[in-house]
C-alpha positions in Angstrom: 11.7 -14.0 -31.2 12.3 -17.9 -31.2 12.5 -19.8 -28.2 16.2 -21.3 -29.3 17.7 -17.8 -29.6 16.9 -17.1 -25.9 18.2 -20.0 -24.0 21.1 -20.0 -21.7 23.9 -23.0 -21.9 21.5 -25.8 -20.7 22.0 -27.4 -17.3 20.8 -29.9 -15.1 20.2 -29.4 -11.6 21.4 -31.6 -9.0 17.5 -32.3 -7.6 17.0 -35.6 -5.8 14.5 -37.9 -6.7 11.4 -36.0 -7.1 9.5 -37.2 -4.7 11.6 -35.5 -1.7 11.8 -31.9 -0.9 14.5 -30.4 -2.8 13.3 -26.4 -3.9 13.5 -24.7 -0.6 15.4 -27.4 1.8 16.2 -31.5 1.7 15.3 -34.3 3.7 19.1 -33.7 5.2 18.4 -30.3 6.5 15.3 -31.1 8.4 16.7 -32.1 11.6 18.6 -28.5 12.2 14.8 -27.0 10.4 13.3 -28.9 13.6 15.9 -26.9 15.7 15.2 -24.0 14.4 11.0 -24.1 15.4 11.7 -24.4 18.9 13.4 -21.4 19.9 13.3 -17.3 19.5 10.9 -15.9 17.4 10.8 -19.1 15.2 8.8 -20.9 18.0 5.7 -18.7 18.0 5.7 -18.7 13.9 5.6 -22.6 14.1 3.1 -22.3 16.8 1.0 -20.0 14.4 1.2 -22.8 11.3 0.8 -26.0 13.4 -2.5 -24.3 14.7 -3.5 -23.1 11.2 -2.1 -26.5 9.7 -4.9 -28.4 12.4 -7.7 -25.7 11.8 -7.2 -26.7 7.3 -7.9 -30.6 8.7 -10.7 -30.1 10.8 -14.0 -30.0 9.0 -16.4 -27.5 10.5 -13.2 -25.1 11.1 -13.6 -21.8 9.6 -10.2 -22.6 8.1 -11.0 -25.7 6.9 -9.2 -26.2 3.6 -11.8 -27.8 1.9 -10.9 -29.9 -1.1 -14.1 -29.3 -2.8 -13.9 -25.7 -2.1 -10.8 -25.0 -4.1 -12.4 -23.8 -6.8 -15.3 -21.9 -5.0 -17.0 -19.5 -7.5 -16.8 -15.7 -6.4 -19.5 -13.8 -7.4 -19.1 -10.6 -9.7 -15.7 -11.7 -10.5 -14.0 -11.3 -13.8 -13.0 -14.9 -15.3 -9.3 -13.4 -15.8 -9.1 -12.7 -12.1 -10.8 -15.8 -10.7 -8.2 -18.5 -10.8 -5.6 -16.1 -8.6 -8.1 -16.5 -5.3 -7.7 -20.8 -6.7 -3.9 -20.5 -6.7 -3.7 -18.5 -3.7 -6.2 -20.9 -2.1 -4.3 -23.8 -3.1 -0.6 -22.4 -2.3 -1.7 -21.1 1.4 -3.5 -24.9 2.2 -0.6 -27.2 0.5 2.8 -25.2 2.1 0.8 -24.8 5.5 -0.2 -28.9 5.4 3.2 -29.6 3.8 5.3 -28.1 6.1 3.7 -29.5 8.9 3.9 -32.5 7.4 8.0 -32.1 7.1 8.8 -31.1 10.3 6.3 -33.5 12.0 6.1 -36.6 9.9 2.3 -36.6 10.6 0.4 -38.1 8.2 -2.7 -36.2 9.1 -0.8 -33.1 7.3 -0.2 -35.3 4.3 -3.4 -36.5 3.4 -5.2 -33.9 3.5 -2.8 -31.6 1.4 -2.5 -34.4 -0.9 -6.6 -35.0 -1.4 -6.3 -30.7 -1.7 -3.6 -30.9 -4.6 -5.6 -34.3 -6.3 -8.7 -32.0 -6.4 -7.0 -28.8 -7.7 -5.3 -31.1 -10.5 -8.6 -32.8 -11.5 -10.9 -29.4 -11.1 -8.0 -26.9 -12.8 -6.5 -28.4 -15.3 -4.8 -25.9 -17.9 -7.6 -26.8 -20.3 -10.1 -25.5 -18.1 -11.7 -22.3 -19.3 -11.4 -20.4 -15.7 -7.3 -21.4 -16.1 -7.2 -20.5 -20.0 -8.8 -17.2 -19.9 -7.0 -16.2 -16.9 -4.2 -14.1 -16.5 -0.7 -15.3 -16.4 -0.3 -14.0 -12.7 -3.1 -16.1 -11.6 -1.9 -19.2 -13.4 1.2 -18.1 -11.6 -0.3 -18.6 -8.3 -1.3 -21.9 -9.2 1.7 -22.9 -10.6 3.3 -21.8 -7.4 0.4 -24.4 -5.2 1.2 -27.1 -7.9 5.0 -26.7 -6.9 5.0 -26.6 -3.3 2.6 -29.6 -2.6 4.4 -31.7 -5.3 7.6 -30.7 -3.3 6.4 -31.0 0.5 4.2 -33.7 0.0 5.1 -35.7 -3.0 7.0 -38.4 -0.5 3.5 -39.0 1.0 2.0 -39.3 -2.4 1.7 -42.9 -4.1 3.4 -42.8 -7.5 -0.5 -42.8 -9.1 -1.4 -40.0 -7.6 2.3 -37.8 -8.0 2.4 -38.8 -11.6 -1.5 -37.0 -12.0 -0.2 -34.0 -10.8 2.8 -33.7 -12.6 0.9 -34.2 -15.8 -1.3 -31.4 -15.0 2.0 -29.0 -14.1 3.8 -30.4 -17.1 0.8 -28.8 -19.1 1.0 -25.4 -16.9 4.7 -24.5 -18.1 4.2 -25.6 -21.5 1.3 -23.3 -22.0 3.1 -20.0 -19.9 6.5 -20.9 -22.0 4.5 -21.0 -25.1 2.6 -17.7 -24.4 5.7 -15.6 -22.5 8.3 -16.6 -24.6 6.4 -14.6 -27.4 7.8 -10.9 -27.2 4.5 -9.9 -28.5 2.7 -11.0 -25.6 1.1 -8.0 -23.3 2.7 -8.6 -19.9 6.3 -9.4 -21.3 9.0 -8.3 -20.5 8.3 -5.8 -17.7 5.0 -6.8 -16.0 4.7 -8.2 -12.9 3.1 -11.3 -14.3 6.7 -12.1 -15.1 8.2 -12.6 -11.7 4.5 -14.4 -11.0 4.2 -17.3 -13.9 7.9 -18.0 -14.9 8.9 -18.2 -10.9 6.4 -20.5 -10.2 6.8 -22.3 -13.2 10.7 -22.8 -13.0 10.0 -24.3 -9.6 7.4 -26.6 -11.2 10.5 -27.7 -13.8 13.0 -28.1 -11.2 10.6 -30.5 -9.7 9.3 -32.5 -12.9 13.1 -32.9 -14.1 13.1 -37.0 -13.6 9.5 -37.1 -14.9 10.2 -34.9 -18.0 13.9 -35.4 -18.6 14.3 -34.2 -22.3 11.6 -31.3 -21.8 12.8 -30.2 -18.3 16.5 -29.1 -19.6 14.4 -26.3 -21.9 12.0 -25.6 -19.7 14.7 -24.5 -16.8 16.6 -22.8 -19.2 13.8 -20.3 -20.7 12.5 -19.4 -16.8 15.8 -18.5 -16.0 16.1 -16.1 -19.2 12.7 -14.8 -18.6 13.5 -13.7 -15.0 16.6 -12.1 -15.8 14.7 -10.4 -18.4 12.2 -9.3 -16.2 14.5 -8.0 -13.5 16.8 -6.4 -16.4 13.7 -4.7 -18.0 11.3 -4.5 -15.0 13.5 -2.9 -12.8 16.4 0.2 -13.4 19.9 0.5 -12.2 19.1 1.4 -8.8 16.4 -1.3 -7.6 13.3 0.4 -8.1 10.3 -1.6 -10.1 8.2 0.4 -12.6 4.9 -0.8 -11.2 5.5 0.4 -7.2 6.7 -1.8 -4.1 3.2 -3.8 -3.8 3.7 -5.4 -7.6 8.0 -6.1 -7.5 6.9 -7.9 -4.1 3.8 -10.1 -6.1 6.6 -11.1 -8.6 9.4 -11.2 -6.5 7.4 -13.6 -4.4 7.8 -16.4 -7.0 11.2 -15.1 -8.6 13.2 -15.3 -5.4 11.6 -18.6 -5.0 12.8 -19.9 -8.2 16.2 -18.2 -7.9 16.8 -20.3 -4.5 15.7 -23.5 -6.1 17.9 -23.1 -9.0 21.3 -22.2 -6.9 20.4 -24.8 -4.3 20.0 -27.5 -7.3 23.5 -26.4 -9.3 21.6 -24.3 -11.6 22.6 -20.7 -12.6 22.9 -17.9 -9.9 19.8 -15.5 -10.9 21.0 -13.6 -7.4 24.1 -11.9 -9.5 21.2 -10.0 -11.2 22.8 -6.2 -10.5 19.4 -5.3 -10.4 17.7 -7.9 -8.1 20.7 -6.9 -5.6 19.8 -2.9 -5.6 16.5 -4.1 -4.4 16.5 -3.6 -0.8 17.8 0.1 -1.6 14.8 0.7 -3.4 12.5 -0.5 -0.9 14.0 1.3 2.1 14.0 4.6 0.0 10.8 3.8 -0.3 9.7 3.3 3.6 8.4 5.6 5.4 10.0 7.4 8.4 9.1 5.9 11.6 6.9 3.4 10.2 6.9 -0.2 8.8 5.0 0.7 5.4 6.3 1.8 2.0 4.9 4.8 0.3 1.9 4.0 -1.8 2.9 5.0 -5.0 1.6 3.4 -8.7 -0.6 1.2 -7.7 0.3 0.0 -4.1 -1.1 0.7 -0.8 0.6 1.8 2.3 1.6 -2.0 3.6 4.8 -3.5 4.5 6.6 -6.9 3.2 3.9 -10.3 3.6 6.4 -12.6 2.3 9.8 -12.9 3.2 12.1 -12.8 -0.2 13.3 -10.1 1.8 15.2 -12.4 4.5 16.1 -14.4 1.6 18.0 -11.7 -0.5 19.4 -10.7 3.0 21.2 -14.0 3.3 22.0 -13.7 -0.6 23.7 -10.7 -0.2 24.9 -10.5 3.2 22.5 -7.3 3.6 22.3 -6.1 7.2 19.8 -3.8 5.8 17.4 -6.4 3.9 17.9 -8.3 7.4 16.7 -4.5 8.8 13.7 -4.0 6.3 11.8 -7.6 7.0 12.5 -7.0 10.9 10.8 -3.2 10.4 8.3 -4.6 8.0 7.6 -8.2 7.3 4.8 -9.5 9.0 2.7 -13.1 8.4 3.1 -17.1 8.9 5.0 -18.1 6.4 6.6 -21.2 5.8 10.0 -19.9 4.3 10.0 -17.1 7.2 11.2 -20.1 9.2 13.0 -22.0 6.3 14.8 -18.6 5.3 15.9 -17.3 8.9 19.5 -16.6 9.2 22.2 -15.0 11.0 23.3 -11.8 8.6 23.4 -8.8 11.3 20.6 -6.1 10.6 21.7 -3.1 9.8 19.7 0.3 10.0 19.9 2.3 6.7 21.5 4.9 8.0 23.8 2.2 9.3 24.4 0.3 6.2 25.7 3.6 4.1 22.1 4.2 2.7 22.0 7.9 1.1 19.7 10.5 2.1 18.5 11.2 -1.7 18.2 9.0 -4.4 16.9 9.2 -8.1 15.6 6.3 -9.5 16.5 7.6 -13.4 14.6 4.8 -14.9 11.6 4.8 -12.8 11.7 8.8 -12.9 11.3 8.1 -9.1 13.1 11.4 -6.7 13.4 11.0 -2.9 14.5 13.8 -0.4 15.1 12.2 3.5 16.6 13.2 6.5 16.7 9.6 8.4 14.5 6.8 8.8 13.1 7.4 12.2 9.7 8.8 14.0 10.8 12.8 14.1 12.6 12.4 10.4 10.8 14.1 7.5 10.6 12.2 3.5 9.3 14.1 0.5 9.1 12.0 -2.8 7.9 13.3 -6.2 7.9 11.0 -9.7 7.7 11.7 -13.6 8.8 8.5 -15.1 8.0 7.0 -18.6 5.1 4.3 -18.8 6.0 1.0 -20.4 2.8 -0.7 -22.3 0.4 -3.0 -20.5 2.5 -2.2 -16.8 0.6 -0.6 -14.1 0.4 3.4 -14.3 -1.3 6.2 -12.6 -1.8 9.9 -13.7 0.6 11.1 -11.6 3.3 12.7 -13.1 4.8 15.6 -10.7 2.8 13.7 -7.6 4.6 14.3 -4.6 4.0 13.0 -0.9 5.3 14.2 2.0 5.5 12.2 5.5 7.2 13.1 8.8 7.0 13.6 12.4 5.1 10.4 13.1 2.5 11.6 10.4 1.1 10.9 7.1 1.0 14.5 5.7 0.5 14.6 1.9 -0.7 10.9 0.8 -1.0 8.6 -2.3 -4.6 7.5 -2.3 -3.4 4.1 -3.0 -4.3 1.2 -5.3 -6.4 2.1 -8.7 -6.3 0.4 -11.6 -9.9 1.0 -13.6 -9.0 4.0 -16.4 -12.3 5.8 -15.0 -12.2 9.4 -14.3 -12.4 10.0 -10.6 -10.9 6.8 -9.8 -7.2 6.5 -7.5 -5.2 6.1 -10.9 -5.9 9.5 -11.9 -5.2 13.0 -11.2 -7.7 13.8 -9.3 -7.0 11.4 -6.3 -2.9 12.5 -6.3 -1.4 16.3 -5.9 -1.2 17.4 -9.0 -3.2 20.4 -10.5 -6.3 20.2 -12.2 -7.4 22.8 -15.0 -11.0 23.1 -15.4 -11.6 19.7 -13.3 -9.8 18.1 -16.1 -6.1 16.2 -15.5 -3.6 14.1 -17.0 -5.0 11.6 -19.7 -6.9 8.9 -18.5 -4.5 6.3 -17.1 -5.0 2.4 -15.6 -6.1 -0.8 -17.3 -3.3 -1.0 -19.7 -3.2 2.5 -20.3 -0.3 5.2 -19.1 1.0 8.7 -19.1 4.8 9.9 -19.6 6.5 12.3 -17.6 10.1 12.8 -16.9 12.9 14.0 -14.4 14.2 16.7 -16.3 16.9 17.9 -13.5 17.7 16.5 -10.4 19.8 17.6 -7.4 21.1 17.1 -4.5 23.4 18.9 -1.9 23.9 18.9 1.5 21.3 22.2 2.1 18.7 21.4 -0.4 17.2 18.4 -3.0 15.5 19.4 -6.1 13.7 18.2 -9.0 12.3 19.7 -12.3 9.6 17.4 -13.6 7.9 17.8 -16.7 4.2 16.2 -17.1 3.6 17.9 -20.6 2.8 15.2 -21.7 1.1 13.8 -19.8 -1.5 16.3 -20.0 -1.7 16.0 -23.4 -2.0 12.5 -24.3 -1.9 8.7 -23.2 -0.5 6.2 -24.7 -3.9 5.5 -26.6 -4.2 8.7 -27.7 -7.1 9.6 -25.2 -6.6 13.3 -24.6 -6.3 15.3 -21.0 -6.3 18.7 -20.1 -4.3 19.7 -23.1 -1.5 22.2 -21.9 1.1 24.2 -23.8 3.3 23.0 -20.6 3.4 21.8 -17.5 6.2 22.0 -14.8 7.0 21.0 -11.0 9.7 22.0 -9.5 10.3 20.7 -5.9 12.6 21.4 -3.1 13.5 20.1 -0.1 15.1 21.7 2.0 17.5 20.2 4.6 17.5 20.9 8.3 20.6 23.1 10.1 21.3 25.5 12.8 17.8 24.5 14.4 16.0 25.1 10.8 13.6 22.0 10.3 13.2 20.4 7.1 10.7 21.5 4.7 8.9 21.5 1.3 8.6 23.7 -1.5 6.5 22.9 -4.5 6.9 25.7 -7.1 4.0 25.0 -10.5 4.6 26.4 -13.8 1.4 25.6 -16.0 0.2 27.1 -19.2 -2.8 25.9 -20.7 -3.4 29.0 -23.6 -4.1 32.4 -23.3 -7.5 32.9 -21.9 -8.1 32.4 -18.3 -9.2 29.2 -16.7 -9.7 27.7 -13.2 -6.7 25.7 -12.1 -7.2 23.8 -9.0 -4.3 22.6 -6.7 -4.7 19.3 -4.8 -3.1 18.3 -1.7 -4.7 14.5 0.0 -4.1 14.0 3.3 -4.5 10.6 5.7 -8.1 9.9 6.8 -6.7 10.8 10.3 -6.4 14.1 9.6 -8.0 17.4 9.7 -7.4 20.3 7.4 -8.5 23.9 9.2 -8.3 26.5 6.1 -7.0 29.9 6.6 -6.7 32.9 4.6 -3.3 32.2 2.3 -3.1 28.2 3.4 -4.0 26.1 5.7 -3.1 23.8 9.1 -3.2 19.8 8.8 -3.6 18.2 12.3 -3.2 14.7 13.5 -7.0 13.9 14.7 -7.0 14.1 18.5 -9.7 13.9 21.4 -12.4 16.7 19.7 -12.4 19.9 22.4 -9.8 18.2 24.3 -12.6 15.8 26.3 -14.7 12.4 25.7 -17.1 10.5 28.0 -17.1 7.1 28.8 -18.0 4.4 31.1 -15.5 3.3 33.5 -14.2 -0.1 32.7 -15.0 -0.9 36.8 -18.7 0.3 36.4 -21.4 -2.1 37.3 -24.3 0.1 36.4 -25.7 1.7 33.7 -25.3 5.8 32.8 -26.2 8.0 30.0 -25.2 10.9 28.3 -27.7 13.4 26.4 -28.0 15.8 24.4 -30.8 18.0 23.2 -31.5 18.7 19.7 -33.2 21.3 17.8 -34.2 20.1 14.4 -35.5 22.8 11.6 -36.4 20.2 8.8 -38.5 17.4 9.6 -37.4 14.0 7.9 -35.9 10.9 8.6 -31.9 11.2 10.0 -29.0 9.1 10.7 -26.7 9.3 13.9 -22.6 8.7 13.3 -20.4 9.0 16.6 -16.5 9.4 16.9 -16.2 6.4 19.3 -13.5 4.3 20.4 -13.0 1.2 22.2 -10.8 1.4 25.5 -11.4 -1.4 27.8 -8.9 -4.2 28.6 -10.8 -6.1 25.4 -11.8 -4.2 22.6 -14.6 -6.8 22.1 -16.4 -6.5 25.6 -15.8 -2.5 25.4 -17.3 -1.8 21.7 -20.9 -0.9 22.3 -23.5 1.9 22.8 -27.6 1.3 23.8 -28.7 4.5 21.4 -32.4 6.4 22.0 -34.1 9.0 20.5 -36.8 10.6 22.6 -38.6 7.8 24.3 -38.2 5.0 21.7 -37.0 1.6 22.0 -32.9 1.8 22.3 -30.6 0.7 19.9 -27.7 -1.8 20.6 -25.1 -0.4 18.4 -21.8 -2.3 17.9 -19.8 0.4 16.9 -16.0 -0.1 15.4 -14.1 -1.8 18.1 -10.8 0.1 17.0 -7.9 1.2 19.7 -8.2 5.0 17.5 -10.8 7.3 17.6 -13.0 6.1 14.7 -16.4 7.6 13.4 -18.8 4.5 13.1 -23.1 4.8 12.1 -25.4 3.8 14.3 -26.8 1.1 13.3 -28.8 -2.0 14.6 -27.8 -5.5 16.3 -25.7 -8.0 15.1 -24.7 -8.5 12.1 -25.7 -4.1 11.7 -29.0 -3.6 10.2 -29.0 0.3 9.0 -31.6 2.2 11.1 -32.8 5.8 10.5 -34.8 7.9 13.4 -37.7 9.9 12.1 -37.8 14.0 13.4 -40.2 16.2 13.3 -39.5 19.9 13.6 -38.4 20.8 16.9 -37.2 19.9 20.4 -35.5 16.2 20.4 -33.3 14.5 22.8 -30.3 12.0 22.1 -29.1 9.6 24.7 -26.1 7.2 24.5 -26.4 4.0 27.0 -24.0 2.4 29.3 -24.0 -1.2 27.2 -20.7 -1.6 27.9 -17.9 -0.6 29.7 -14.6 1.0 28.7 -17.0 2.3 25.1 -16.2 6.3 24.6 -17.7 8.6 22.7 -16.0 11.5 21.4 -18.3 13.7 19.4 -21.8 13.1 17.9 -23.3 13.9 14.2 -26.7 14.2 13.1 -27.6 14.5 9.8 -30.5 14.2 7.4 -27.7 13.2 4.5 -27.9 9.6 4.8 -25.0 9.6 2.2 -23.3 11.4 4.3 -19.6 10.2 5.3 -16.5 10.7 6.8 -14.7 12.8 6.6 -17.1 15.7 7.0 -16.5 18.3 5.2 -17.8 21.9 6.8 -20.7 22.2 3.8 -22.6 19.3 5.1 -25.8 20.1 6.5 -25.7 18.5 10.1 -26.0 19.4 13.9 -22.5 18.3 15.1 -21.9 18.3 19.3 -19.0 17.7 21.8 -19.5 14.4 24.2 -18.8 16.5 26.8 -21.6 19.0 26.2 -23.8 16.8 27.1 -25.8 16.0 30.6 -24.5 12.7 32.1 -25.8 10.1 34.5 -23.6 8.5 36.6 -21.3 6.6 36.0 -21.1 7.7 33.0 -18.6 10.4 33.1 -16.0 13.1 31.2 -12.4 12.5 30.6 -10.2 15.2 30.0 -7.2 14.7 27.9 -4.2 16.9 28.6 -0.9 16.3 26.9 2.1 18.0 24.5 0.6 19.5 21.9 0.3 17.7 18.3 2.6 18.1 15.4 1.1 19.6 12.5 1.8 20.8 8.8 1.6 24.2 7.9 1.1 25.3 4.1 1.4 28.7 3.1 0.8 29.5 -0.5 1.0 32.4 -3.1 -0.7 32.1 -6.7 -0.8 34.6 -9.9 -4.4 35.6 -8.9 -6.9 34.9 -5.9 -6.7 31.6 -4.4 -9.9 30.0 -2.7 -9.3 27.0 -0.8 -11.6 24.4 0.2 -12.0 21.1 1.6 -13.7 18.1 0.2 -13.8 14.3 1.1 -12.1 11.9 -1.5 -13.0 8.6 -0.5 -12.4 8.2 3.0 -9.5 10.8 3.6 -9.8 14.4 3.2 -8.4 16.6 0.6 -7.7 20.4 0.2 -8.5 22.7 -3.1 -6.7 25.5 -3.5 -8.4 27.1 -7.0 -6.9 30.3 -8.7 -8.7 31.5 -12.3 -6.0 32.7 -14.5 -3.9 32.1 -17.2 -0.9 31.0 -15.3 -1.4 29.9 -12.0 2.1 30.0 -10.7 0.9 27.7 -7.7 3.6 28.1 -5.0 3.6 25.9 -1.9 5.5 26.0 1.5 4.9 22.7 3.5 6.1 22.9 6.6 5.8 19.9 9.2 6.0 21.3 13.0 6.7 19.7 15.8 3.7 20.4 18.9 5.2 23.5 20.5 7.0 24.7 18.3 7.0 28.6 16.8 5.8 28.4 13.1 7.9 30.7 10.8 6.7 33.6 9.1 6.3 33.0 5.4 6.6 35.8 2.5 5.8 36.7 -0.7 6.9 39.1 -3.4 6.8 39.5 -6.5 9.6 41.5 -8.6 10.9 42.1 -11.9 13.2 39.2 -12.1 10.1 36.9 -10.4 9.2 35.5 -7.0 10.8 36.2 -4.0 9.8 33.8 -1.2 11.3 34.3 2.3 10.8 31.7 5.2 11.7 34.2 8.5 12.6 31.5 11.6 14.2 32.3 14.8 17.5 31.3 14.1 17.9 32.1 10.0 15.9 32.9 6.8 15.8 31.5 4.0 15.4 33.3 0.8 14.1 31.6 -2.2 14.0 33.3 -6.0 11.9 31.8 -8.5 12.9 33.7 -11.9 10.1 34.8 -14.0 12.1 33.7 -17.5 14.7 31.1 -18.7 15.0 27.9 -17.4 13.3 29.2 -14.4 15.6 26.9 -11.6 14.7 28.4 -8.0 17.8 29.8 -6.2 18.3 29.0 -2.3 19.8 31.1 0.2 20.1 30.7 3.9 21.6 33.7 6.4 
């Protein structure tokens, strides 16, 4: 499509003379900004920013903004992504220094920021190979830095200095417009690079109007049109972004900045886009109950908001929900956190009228929940379309389950390499494998298609029928998956009522062919959970103190104590020691070490993980840590933990000859496992017993068309349950019940009848019956009596 056909009505921005600030605020708005940083939460943010700016100016500081280091190479990093590091460094440095200069008038900040900006312009022109071969998002990161540098430092630059940066910036604009207005370009129109690159390019276009009066209006038109296209094509009508919350945030960071700059300078109002208006709704529905992070779906990790774009959406739409999301999930010391602070009253989702279920039709995502509090439950599943070259994973029909403050069934998080076994593959999701094969490979530009066939929500239950058939057969590159006749997953969320808590049911209807295969149903749980397997299912529990007791040296102790265990070694070899430890002193960094001794050997100074929660650490020597193993003969040996710092606690110890062993440790690992309290103590070390309320738990009840074999394995750093049945049609039925501690478990029964499977869940207060027909459309019927 020709650029001319994409133009909006050409406009002229009202940006003041080029050197002064205009993208975020004007010179006239500085006095109230200076008042704002003197009070409330903004004062702490400003103090942190000011200290950071000071560090950036101080040679020898670990945070010194070394101009010559702007393009410091990163070993092993691909050239396509290398410029991301340059651009993010540039943006961080010039925004911090520029904001400090604007609020204080201190030339020290301006002079150092200008040196950084000029060095970046000299070393990283658009023609530099490291820039020219980089992804568009990396160039967007660099353009953001140039735009903010010109805006907040421009007035302190000489005309010659400013022109040098403007010339380089204009070249970036010309290149990105030529590339990104071609509809055949691979990242157009859905990819996050649209928001990243054109948001930053638009900000540059606003700043370059005086210098390039003939080109700038066309640049502005094109950038505004590209952002509108991205919002229209990359987000669905309910505000869901196809690449997940992580990349939504990345793209919106620059897109919202441009929308703000455009509107305040007399340009079109990009905030009137209906999809952008619904973005807070998408993030609210993706938020884990009682937590400050979002569901880690489709190349996202469990994370909150690191950029204040949600604050700007709050003021744009008078949205109390957006303000609440920032207050709940926002972090970091971006200057925009101060600049975009506003008086919109926060509204929690329930008060803002958020529904307890949503089907994001374009994304193919269904979310059900009881509310947003810590004691609430959230269940989600997804089976949507793949848009070419966007981030995508082999996860059609994948479900997640959270509640009672726990992450019961998780997503493994970011993965984008299209390699078997990676986080972007079926093996990393709560899906089904067939003879250890899953859906066709996804990631790194490839993807699979699924669809939500049926969605229903009422006051008794929510229901979604996911069709992953195509995903199991092929990806968009024609690469095959496990190959099936059909792969249908029916997901039920039974709502709480009359004392019966919320729970989820997953019904899998898969058929490959007419012979037996091994079907393996997967459930991934959080690394802080443990899985206990039973005859017909499993119990998932948050890790608590093992055995109800641990060993510590009291924080007020002055002497050194010890805890000694006796070991019986069957086979000679080199053994490693792991321990589940916690730093409990007033300062974690001063309560995070033991001396570790085997037999009468020289004690090793082990600086363990300095965390406040129980964490497995591998015994190593000194700082920096040097791996250590202990050569042991067959027979009796002793292991001692000796006081080095009071407040260090140990809960459990593991000794193994498997040097590659790593948590979570599975039952098949050949190892000696020792409870800390089982050791022999020398004062002042002592045993501390923990007594408290029973922890919450997830009960999993399963049924299939053949006997199920349950196993627990580690997938990377977290436990994964595998439930395997060898049959022609597995007909997996899984009932997942999150229960508060001390709550009586229901009785769950499965009975096969002529008309299909009858599932009964019997509570003290009521009995639920779910009938899954064996023929027809097989829609389950839910009854409570």
